[in-house]
N, C-alpha and C positions, 0 to 999 in steps of 0.2 A: 253864436258859437264859433270859435276860431277854427279855421281849417288848416290842414298841413299842405305844404308844397310837395310836388313829386316831379323832379327832373325838369321837363319843359313846361310844366304847369305851375306857375308861381302864384300862390294865394295872395290876395289883396285883403285889406282890413275888412271889407264887406263880403268877400267871396262866400258863396253858399252853394252847396251841391244839391239842395232840395227844391229851392224855389225857382220855378221856370215853367214855360209852356211848351207843349209838343206842337210843332208846326209841320205842315205838309211841305215837302221839298220838291217842287215841280220837276226839276231836271233829273234828280235822283229817281223819282217815282216813274216818270215817263220812260227813262232808260231801263229800269228794272221791269216795268210792265210790258214794254215793247219786246224785250228779250224773251220774257215768259210767254207772251202771246204767240210769237213766232214759233217758239219751241213746242207749245201745246198743239197749235194748229198744223204746222208743217212738219213737225218731227215724225209722226206716223206716216205721212204722205211721202216723205223723202228718205225713209229708212233704207240703208244699205249696209252691208258688213264693212265696206270700206269707210263709210261715214262714221259708223259706230267705233271702229278701230281708231280712227283719227280723234274722235271725242275722248276715248280712254287715254291715248298717248298725250294729247294736248292738255287734258285736265291734270294728269299726273305731273307733267313738267311744270305747268304754271302754278299749281297749288303747292307742290313739294319744293322745287328749286326756287320758284318765284315768291309765292305768298309766305309759306312757312319759314323757309330759310332766308330768302332775300329781304322781304319786307319786314317780317316779324322779328326773327332772331338777330338779323344783322342790322338793318336800318333803324328799327325802333329800339331794340334792346342792346345793340352793340355787344352781342354775346361772343363774337369772335371778330377777327380782323382779316381783311384780304386786300388785294390790290384794287385800286379805284376802278379799273376796267372791268374786273370780275364783279365787283359790287354793282356797277351800273347794269351789267347784263342781268344779274339776279333781280335787281329792282325792276328792270324793264319787264322781265317775265312776270313779276308780281303785278305790274300794272295791267298786263294782258288778262289777268283774272277778271277784270271789269268791275271792281268795287270802287276804286278812286285812284287818283294820282298819288305820288309818294307823300306830298304834304298833307293831302286829305286823309291818307291812311294813318299817318303819324298823329294827326289831330284826333281822329275818331278813336284811335286806341288810347291815346294819352288822356283825353277828357273823361273817358269811361273809367280808366284806371285811377285817375285823380279822385273821381266821385266815389268809387268803390272803397277807397282807402279812408274816407271820412267816417265819422260815427254814423251818419245817416246820409242817404242820397235819394235822388229822384227815382221813381219806379222804372223809367226807361233804362237808366244805367244798371239797374238791378235785375232786369228781365222779370219783374215782379208781377206783371199783369198776365191775363189769360193767354193761351196759345195764339189765337188769331189776332188779338189786340197787339201782342208783342210782335207778331209777324209784320203787321201793318206799320207799327211804330219803327221797327228796326230797319225795314227795307224801303220805306216810303217817307219817313219823317225824321225829324231831329228835335232834340229838346234845346230850347233857347233859354239859358239860365239868366235870371234877372241880374245876378252878380257873379259873373264867371271869373275864373282865375286868368292871369295874364299868360298867353301862350307864346313861348319863345323857342324857335328851332335853332339849333347850333349853326353858326355861320358856315361851317364846312358843308353842311347839307343845304341850308337856305340859299346860299349863293352859287350852288352848283348849277351851271347852265343846262346841263342835260336833265336834271331833275326838274328845273323850272319849265323846260320844254315839255316833259312828260305831264307835269301838273296842268298845263294849259291844254294839252291835247290828248288826255288819257282815253277818252271815248274814241277819238279818231285813230288811235293806234290799232284798232281792229281792221281798218280799211285795207292796208296792204295784205293782211292775211285773208280777208274776204276775197280779194282779187286772186291771190295765189290759190286758195282752195277751190274757187270756181274754175280756174284754168285747169287744175289737176283732177278735180272730181265732180264738178258741176254743183248744182244746188244742194245735193245731199251733203257734200262736204262743207258747204257754207252753213247750212242749218245746224248740222251736228258739231262742226268744229268751232262755231261761233255762238249761235243763240242758245243751243242746248247746253254747251259747256259753261257759258256764263250763267245761265239760269240755275243749273245744278250747283255751281260754285257759290253763288250768292245765297241760295236757299240753304245749302249745307253749312255755310259760315254762320248764318243766323241760327240754325238748329243746334249747332255745337254751343254757341253762346247762350241760347235759351236754356238748354238742359244742364250745361256745365256750371250754371250759376244758381240752379234751383235745387239740386240734390244729386246724389250718386255716391260713388266710392270716395271716401275722405280719409286720407292718411295724415294730412297736415291741416292745422287750423291757425288762423291769425286773430288774435284778440283785438277787440275794440275797433272793428272795421264794419262798414255797412254791408258788405257782401263777401261771402266765402266762395272759394272755387272748389269744384268737384271733378273727379276723374270719371270719364265715360269709356271704359276699356273696350267695349264692343265696337266703338267707332275709331279705334286707334289706327288701323291700317288705312281706312278710307280718308282719314284726316292727316295722315303722315305724322302722327304723334301729337297733334294739336289738341286732341280731346283729353289729354292728361292735364286738364286745366287746374286741378287742385295742386298738382306739383308745380305748375307755372306760377300760381299765386304764392306758393311758398318760396320759390326761387326764381323770380322773374327775369334775372339776368342770365340764368343758366342756358347754355346752348343745347343741353340735353333735357327733354321733357319727360321721357320714359325713364324714371329713376329707380323703380323697383324691379326685382327679378321678374322676367317674363313680360314686361311692358314694352311692346313693339313701338319703336320710334324711328320711322323711316327718314324723317327729316334729319335726325341725329346721325343716322347711317350715311346720309349724303354728306354731312359736314365731316364725318370721319374720312370719307373718300377725299375730300378737299384737303384734309390734314395730311393724309398719306402722300398726296401729290405735291405737298409743300405750298398749297394755295391759301389755306386757312391757318392762322396763328393766333396767339393770345386768346385761347379758348377759355371761356368762363364756365365753371361748373359749381355745384353747391359747396364743394370742398375748398374752393379758392375765392369765394365771394362772401361778402358780409351777409349775415342772416337778417331777415326782417324783424323789426321790433314786435314782440308779441307772438312770434312764431312758436308753435309747439306741435310735437308729434302726438297723434292720438293712439 
């Protein structure tokens, strides 16, 4: 069965989104497991209001400005444009979330998006397995397709020295912050500002992906694809708008994810601030981008 290409994922004659094996990824698994182990064991022992406040502030900054706006809407989807220095700062904050470097984030997003746009796809890409199996697969494993598409990152990003540096050292980027937090607040700030923040961010990212591809509020549908997206309004504030995943499937290039009245999208509010400051330009929205083939409102 022929597959379609999607941006950086170029389908080859034999490309197949279904045939592959789920493999344990040691580095990813040890990293995730270590952060969660430290969080569970030492979180209660080192609790302080200062550490908790640091956790809230750092999580908000890295998830909103870094992951949602910098990595997802800007670097991956090019939903708006900004100066290179600002872009690098936002991507750096996204790297601090602790999921992967910029190239790893692009690949993880784009291979899933490519698979979900086919007629059928592997269960890992569809979050189709049970809760705990999907948790293990998403946070400790990866699917190795027998016939994957060709992955090509645009030269502007692939040849960027700063992004290449972040890709090589994304785990080590926590070290300067560990030293700073220890100097300012001791082990409480280290545990809550690093381990608990990363653990919550990784778990939350998986939870949104798990539920937003299995069911929920659906305003839009896309015909002839393996996976639909759903909105999870109750998680809107905590995810800075990322839980409006049905809207995102409908308009993947849109800088705004909360499209309906009353849908809170704090990531979009941050982009609006950048627009007012003259930092963000060429903003893409549903009204000025091409609609997906097969898109229909329910």
